[in-house]
N, C-alpha and C positions, 0 to 999 in steps of 0.2 A: 477687927480694928478698922476704924474709919479711914477714909481717904486722907483726911488732914493729918491724922496720927501717923499713918504710913509714910507720908511725905517727910516727916522729920528725919527719917533714915536715908533720904536721898541726898548724897553728897556729890554725886556725879550724874551727868546726863545719861551715861550708859546704864546706871542703876535704875533711873527713872524709866528709861526706854524699855528695859527688861520687865519692869513692873507693869507698864502699860500693855506690852505684848501679852503678858500673862493673863490680863483681864479678858482679852479677845484677840486672836491673831489678825494679821494684816488683812486677810481675805474676809473676815467676819464683819462686813459692813451691813448694818441693820437697815432693812427697808422701812425707815421711819424718819420723821422729822420732829416728832413731839419731844423726844428726849433732849435733843440739842436745843430746841426752842425753850424748854424749861431752864436749861443752863444759861443761855444768853439772857433770858428774862431776869434771872436771879442776879446776873452780873451787870445789869443796867444797859443792855443792848449794845455791847461793843461792836457787833456786826453792822451797826448803823453809824459808826464813828467816821466813816469816809465813803465816798462814792466807790462803787464796785464795778470792775470789769470781770465778768464771769465766763470762763472758758470750758466748753465741753466738746465732745466729738470722739471719734475712735482712735485716730492717730494724729500726732502733731500738737497735742495740747500743751505739753511742757515747753516745747520750742516756741510756740506761739505766745504763751504766757511770758516767757523770757524776752521775746522781742517787744511785746507791749511794754513790759517793765523798762527795757533799755530806752525805748523811744520816750517814755514819760520822764525818765531820769535826765535825758538830754534836754528836756523842757524845764529842768530845775525843780521838779516835783519830788517829794519824798514818797517812796513807793514801798508798800508791803506786798510780798508775793508769797502765796501758799500753793505749793505744788507737791505731787506725789507720784510714785514712791521716791525714796532717796537712794542715792548710789552708794554712799559711804556712811554718813552720820545723819541721824534723825533731824538734827538742827538745820540741815539743808532745806527741809520742807518749809520752814518759816524764814524768809529772807527780808532783810531791811536794806533798801538801796543796793540790791544786788549781792549782798553778803549774808551768809547764814547768821541767824540770830546768835548773839554771844551766849556761851554756856551759862554764865551767871544770870543773864536775863531770862533764859529758858527756865532755869530752876526757880528763880525768884517769882516769876509770874505764875508758875504752876503752884508754888506754895501759897500764893495769894488767892488763887481760885479754888484750891483743893477743898476747903470747907463747903463751898457752894456745890461742887461736884458731888461731895458726900451727901448733901441734902437731896440732890437729884437722885442719886443711887437709892437712898432710902425710900423716896417716893416711888421709884420704879419697882423696888422690892415689894412694897406694899400692894402694888397693882399686879404683882406676879410677872412683871416684865424684866427682860435682861438688863443688867447694869450698863452704864455708858461704855461703849466699845473704845478700843484703842484709837480708831480713826475719828470717832466723835469727840473724844477728849482732845486730840491734837488739833482738830478744827476749832473747838472752843478756845484752846490755848492760843492759836494763831490770832483769832479775833481779839483776845485780851492783849496780846503783845502789840498788835497794830494800834489798838486804842491807847496803850500806855506810851508808845513812842512820842507823839502820835504820827501817823502817816497821812499824806494828802489823798492817796488813792490805794485801794486794795485790788490786787489782781489775784483772783481765786481760780484754781484749776479743780474741776470736778474730780472726785475720786472714782466714781463709777456711775454711769447713767446720767441722772440730772434731777428728776422729779423728787426722789426721796434721798438724794445724796446729802450728807451732813452740811455741806457748804450752801445748800439751797435755802437755808433760813435767811440768807441775805437776799436783798432785792437788787438786781443788777441795773446799773445805769446803762451799761452796754453788755448784751449777751453775745458771746462769740461761739460759733459752731464750726469746728474744723471738719474735714471729710468724715462722713459716717459710713461704716462698713460693718460686717458681721464680727462681733466679738462679745464675749460674756453672754452668749445666747441663752444659757440656762437661767439668767437673771433678767435680761433686758428684752428678750424677744427673739424670735427666729427669723424675722425679716427686717430689712433696713427700715421699712415703714414703722414697725413696732419699736425698733430701737430709737428711731427719730422721735417717736412719740414720747419716750422716756426722757430723751435729751432736751426736747422742747420745753420741758418743765422749768428750765432756768429762765425762760423768757417771761418777764414780768410786766404788768401794766405800767406805762409811763417810761419804759425802757426803750432801747434801740437794738435791733437785731442786725448783726453782721455775720454773714455765713460764707464759708468756702463754697466752691462749686460742689453740688451734691448730685447723687443719683436722683432721677425724676421723682420717685416715690418719696424719698426723704425730703427733697426740696418742697414738695407739696404739703407735707405734714408741718414743716417749719413755717411755710407761708400762711397756712390756715391758722396756726397758733398766733402769729404776729398780727394777722388781720383781725382775729377775734378780739385781741386786746387793744386794737387801734394803735399799735406800735409801728413806727417807721422801720423798714427793713431794706437791707442792701445785700445783694448776692454777687459773689465773684463771677466774672464772665458776663455780667449784665451792667452793673454800676461801677465796678472796679476790676482790674486785672493786671497780670504781669505783661507788660507791653514788649519788653525785650529782655534777653538773658544771654550771657556769655560766660564761659568758664574763665577763671583767673587763678593765679597762684594763691592758695589758701582759701579758695571759695569761688565766688562768682560775682559778676557785676550785673545789676538788674535795673530796669526802668519800670516803674509802677504807675499806671493810671489810677489815681486814687479817687475818692469821692468828690474832692473839691479841686484837685490839681494833678498835674503830671510831675512825678519826681524822678529825675534822670540820674544815671551813673551812680547808683548806690552800691557800694561795696558791701557784700554780705559774706562774712567769713564762715559760711557753712556750705556744704555740698548738696547738690541735687535740686531738681525741679520742684520737689515737694517742699523744700525749705524756701524757695522763692515764693511759692504759693502761700506758705505760712507768713512770710514777710508782708505780702500784699494784704492778707487778712488782718494782721496786726496793725499795719499802717491805717487801714480803713477804720479799725476799731478806735484807734487814737484820734483820728479825724472826727469820728462820731462823738467821742467823749469830750474833746476840747472845743469843738465848734459845731456840734450837731450835724456834721458831715457837709457843712456848707462853707467853712472857712479853711483856706489852704494852710498847711503847716509850713514853718520855715524850712526851706530846702537844706540849709546848713545843719540845722538841728536833726533833721531826718537822716542826713548823711552820717552825722556823729552817732546817732542812736543805733542805727542798724550796723554801723561799722564796729560798734563795741559789743555786739551780741556774742554770747558764748552759750553753747548747749552741750554740756559734757555728756558723753556716752551716746551721742547722736552722730553716727559716722565720724567719730573723733579719731584723728590721726595721732597716735601716741608714740610711734617709732617710725623711722624712715628707712632703715637698712637692716632687714627688709621692711617695707611698709606694714605696720600693724594698725588695724582699725578696730574700734569698738562701736557696735551699734545695738541699741536696746530694742530693736524691732522684735515684737513678740506675737505677731499675728501675720497672716498671709499678706494683707494689704501693706503693712509696714515693711515686710521683707521685699515686696515688689518695688517699693519706692527706694529702698536703700540699694537694691541691685542696680537699678537704673542710674542712680547717682554714682555708685562705685565705678561702673563701666565708663561713665562720662568723664570722671575726674582723674582716673588712674589708668595706666596702661600695664597690663600684666597678662602673661600666658598661663600662669599657674596660680591657683588660689587654694590656700589651706583654710578650711572652715573649722572653727571650734564652736560647737552648738550645744546649748543646754536649754531645756524647755520645761515649763511648769505644767502640772497635771491638768489644769482647767483650760488649757489651750488646745487648738486644733492642730496637733502635731503632724498629722498626716498631710493636711493642706500646706503646712509650713515647709515640710520637706519636699513636697511636690513643687512648690515655688522655687526652692533652692536648686533642685535638680534641673528644672526647666530653665531658669534664668542664667545658670552658669554652665550650661551644656557646651558652650563653645570654647571653654577653657579647661585645662587639666585641673581636676579637683581632688584633694584629699580631705577627708572629713573625720574629725575627732568628736565623738559623742560623749558628753560629760555632764556634770551637774554642779549646781551651786550647793551651799549648805542649807538652803531653804527646805523645810519639811515638805513643801509642795513640789519639789523638783522630781521630774520623772527619772526612772532608772536608766542609766546610759545603755545597758544591754537592750532594753525595750526600744529606746530611741534608735539604736543601730538597726534593729529589725525593721522598724518603720521606714528608716532611710532607704534600706535596700528595696523594700516593697514599693516605695515611691519613685524609684528610678536610679538610685546610686548603685554602681557596681560594687559587689561585695568586697573585692580586693582593695578598694580605696577607703573603706569604712573601718575606723578604729574605735575601740572602746577605752575610755580613760575615766575611771571612777572619780579621780581627783582632778579638779579644775587646774591646779598648778601644773600637774603632769601634762595635761592636754595642751595648755598654752606653751609650755616649754618645748614639747615635742613638735608642735606646729611651727613655732618660730625657728627652732633649730633646723628643721627640715627645709624651710624656706631659705634660711641663710646658707646652708650647706649646698643645696642643689639648685636653687633658683634665686641667687642673690641679686641678679640684675632684672629679672622679669617675674618675680613671685611676690605675692602679698598674703597677709593673714587677716582674716575677718573673724572676730569673736562676737557672737550674736545669739539671739533666741529668747533672752529674758533680761529684765532689768537686774535681777539678782546676779546673773552670770557676769554681766558687764560691770556692775558695781564691785564685785569681788575681783574681777580681772584688773580693774583700775588700781585696786590696792596691791595686788600681786606685782604689778608693773611699776609700783612706786609713785602713783599719782595721788 
């Protein structure tokens, strides 16, 4: 049955989502661009319907993309944002003006592009190549939705890497690189230099590079790529930076020295130095897009834009008595950042950790970070899993946790996430109501399911 015929049976987003997953699972991102290029060519180049801000990096991509979006919305621009993965529903990945695309639009646009996707599938079949993957189709769908709306700017988050990521059929007006560290080493390379080489692929001739502060080797790779293409480039710590930062109720107040001006007393409703860094990068990216990095933005619009930022699942406080936080950190670098932010923004002497990790992650390094970072507080650890087929077995996680420094008597195994969350929250409420906290972390899938369990 062709893709177009199959679509006739899709009366809900969930049905379509399950069909797309059945083609190729979340992690099956094909290292190719030709298939997506065939699709967008057939559709009349929807990826060229608006200027693109393209975001890559190891951590902070989604938060940075959301900040860019919020700043652009404050400037009265219509914005399409494509990010991944989603926490609850697949429509979150394709947002129009900060809101997930409507179900009817998601289904309608898919029905319109399905015959073209079917043609591409047939072409790929004839060449002996795999059909379009789940991520490739969602990317093409995002471009088609943004062209249909239409939007003034597209903010695209790379799914993985950069050079061969499906989003890279687009040519960025501004390429944004958040901090690069080791992750997905089986696909992107075993050194930060190799990973930076993959991520530098989003830098295109005629664009503008804005990068967070990087490790020297990664910075050199990005610099060489931009120089080769004769693109202007700006690095955090050299041309822009966070000048001041102080904690505040519900987040922090920051002052950013941007590319063209100094922006003072900006309320950022997110926790941690890493989010202040993301805000500086996002602000510089918007300066680059709207004025080539040479024209100051309106201070009031910057205040409004950053003040409206939300990044669900990124050290998100979802309950207060006891404090329950969700953080989608899924690698050592991300866990380090969230630990620093948690200690800075909250006071607690007992921390209950609920942790689930996916199989392709460095679980040993992740538990080593958790053991080291929370050594000064009393910790109880619940090892659990999400419903993802990639989730590691909780028994195995518990063994790793003990090997990495957790005392055996504080490590618990909870095969079900709901049981783990309930036990951790109840323990904090019963025994540490005034000085305890709960952190649910380790993977995006765990955080997404926990948000649903907690009624968000």
